[in-house]
N, C-alpha and C positions, 0 to 999 in steps of 0.2 A: 593484477592477478588473471591469469587464464579464465574465463568463464564457459563451461562449467569445469571445476579441477577439484581435487581433494583440498589443496592448499587453501583455495580460495573458502570452501566451505569451513574448512578448522577455524580460519581467520575469522570468518563473521560468527560463527560459533561462539568461540572465545569473546569475541566484543559484545554477542548479546550478553553472556554470562556477566559482563562488567557494567551493563545498562543502567541498574541504580547507583553504583557506585563513581562511576565515571561516564555519564551520558554523552560529553563531549566527544569522547573518543569513539564510543559505540555507534552513533548517528551519524559521526564525521566519517567513518570508512563506510556505513552503509549508503550515506549520500554520494561518495565517490564512485561506489559500487553501482548504483543506479545510473549516475550519469553516464558512465561508460556503456551500460545497457542501453541507453537512449541513443548514444552516439554511433552506435553500431547500425542504426536505420537512418538518423538524420543528423546533421551537423548542428550542434549548437551555438556556434560562432554565428550572432546576429538572428537567432530563432527567438522568438514570443514564448515564453514556457508559461504555463499556470501550473501552479502548485496548489492542489486543492487538500485542505485538510493538513498541511505541512508542519502544525506545531509551531516551535519555535523558529524554523526557518532554516535549518542544516542543508534540506536539499535545495531551495531558493538561493542560499548562497553559492553552494555548489555548481548550480546552472549558471551563475553569474560570473562566478571565476572563469568558467569556460567561454566566457563570451555572449552569454544568452540575457535576452531581455526578461528576467523570471520574475513573476509576481505570485507573493502568496495570498490564499484566501483561506482563514480560520474561524471557524464557528465558535471555538471554547476561547475565551479570553485569558481563561489560567493557562492554557496550553500555548496561546500567542505569546505572552508575556514570560513565559518558564525562563528562569535564569537570567531575564534582563538582556536579552539578545534578539528582540525582533529585528529583521531586517528592514529598513527603511523602505516606506511605500505598502507594506502589509495592509490587509482589510480584513475587518471582521466582517466575514459574510458566510452565510449557508450554502452549503454544496448543493442544496437542492435549486436554488435560485441564485445563481452567479450574477454579479453586476457588470455582465460582460454582454457585448453583441455578438451575435450568431459568426461563428467563425473566425474569433478573435485570436486563436492561439494556433502555433504551428504545432505546440505538444501542449497535451493536458495530461497532467501527470498525478497521480494519486499512489501513495505507498502506505499500507496497511490502514485503510480508512473504511474500506468497504465492510468490514465487520462490526462496526460502530454505527451503523445507519439503519433505521428500520424499515427502510424502503430502498434497497439496493439497486433496482432497475430503475426508478426517478433518477437516482444519483447517478449511474451511468448514462441516462439519456442526456443530463445535463453537462456531463463531460462531452459527449458526441457533439452536442449543439455548440458550446463554444469553439470546437475544433475546426478549421479550416477544410473544406474537401482535400483529400489527399494528404492530412496532417495524421499525427501519429497521437494515439491515447494508450496512456501506460497505467495500468492499474494493478495492484497487487492486493491480496489479502490473507489472512490466517483463517482457514475453514476451522469449523468447530470440531470436527473430528480429528483435526491435527494435534499430535502431542502439542502443542503450545496453544490450543485453540482456547483454553480457559485464561490465557494470560497469565497473570501473576499467581493464579489457582491451580494451574497445570502441573500435572497431569491428572488431578483429583476431580478435574471436570467429567471424566468419564463416569464417575461414580454417581454424579448428578451436581448441579451447579450450586444449589442451596448448601450441601454437604460440603462440596469444596471451599465455599467461602467460610464457613463455619470453622472448619479445619486451619483456614488461614489466617482467621482472627485469633485463634487459640495458639497459634505457633508464634504470630508475630506481635499480637497485642494491639492489632489495629484492623479497621475492616479493610476488606479489598477495595481496590479503585473501581473495579469494573463489576457490574451487576446484570446479568443475563436478562435481557428484556428493557433494559433501561439505556446502557449506554453500550453494551455488548450483545451481537445477535449471531444466532446459529446460521452461518452462511455455508451451503455447501458448494462442491465443485461441480458435481454433475447438474443440478438443476442451472447453475450461474453459465457454464459453457452451452447448455441447451437454449437459454435465453439469448446469447450472443449470437450464435449460428441463425437463429430465427431471424434477426434483425437484418434489415436490407439497407441498412445505412452504414454498416461499417462489415468489413473483413478481417479476419484473424490473422495476425501476421506472425504470432507463434503463442502457445499455451503451454506452460512448462512450469516445474518446481523451480521457484524462484532460488533456493539455497542447494539444492541436491546435487552432488558433485558428478553423477552419471546418470544416464537414460531420463534425463531431466525431462523431456519431452514425452517419451514414452510412458512414464508412470502415469499421465494424466488421462491416458486411454483406456487405463483398466477400470471399469465400472466397480466400485466398490474398494478395492484396493487404492484408487487416488484418493479416496476422501482420508486416510490415515497416511498415506506414505508420502502424497504432496508437500506436506507440511506446510507451504503457502504457494500459492497458486500466482503466476505472473502471466498477465494477457497484455500483449501489446496488439493494437488493433491499428488499423489504419481507416479513416473515414472515407465512404465511397464518394465519387463525385455527383453532384445533385443534377 
């Protein structure tokens, strides 16, 4: 699917709506889409790809199908073994302290993880550390003011995180998976972009809405509006030569 395009955005939206009932389809499509985004900047055949926080391994498996040497590092054993489909060689490891030498990866990849860590800057620094000079860093996250910022409680998180959780439990009869301040954090686009631009070890290749069908890059340049309209920020960075 051409990226960006209305057809692609509609297909991804429909897949997300099936996340709970058909996660294989949802994350399989998302993995193929992400791999195609990476291949616009670096060939995956023969590359070493580090997938940080990749859950059950959909992204790692897609990278391997395209010829990459891909390795999954996931801190949550429940996510790592979800569905009994953990790829061989996966490692239970914290994204703050990856068991890798500096510059080990050609591509360091993280999809929708940044909003689940309490210290995004340290997490980003570790991604940069394990990427070789000239290598690619792919990181996307759902920002808090996105219509999906509250994850399963969205869009009621706009009325407050606790109120949204209470509504979710009343409606479904079970507690929400995510709790603000515990395993979900209010990460914003403006501060994230300013932090990345202030670093001297990376340069921004692209900063854009991951799913938006048009003006995907322009929307991230409008303060205020971007916090709502971007939905999900995609950053592709290049590690600077040392």
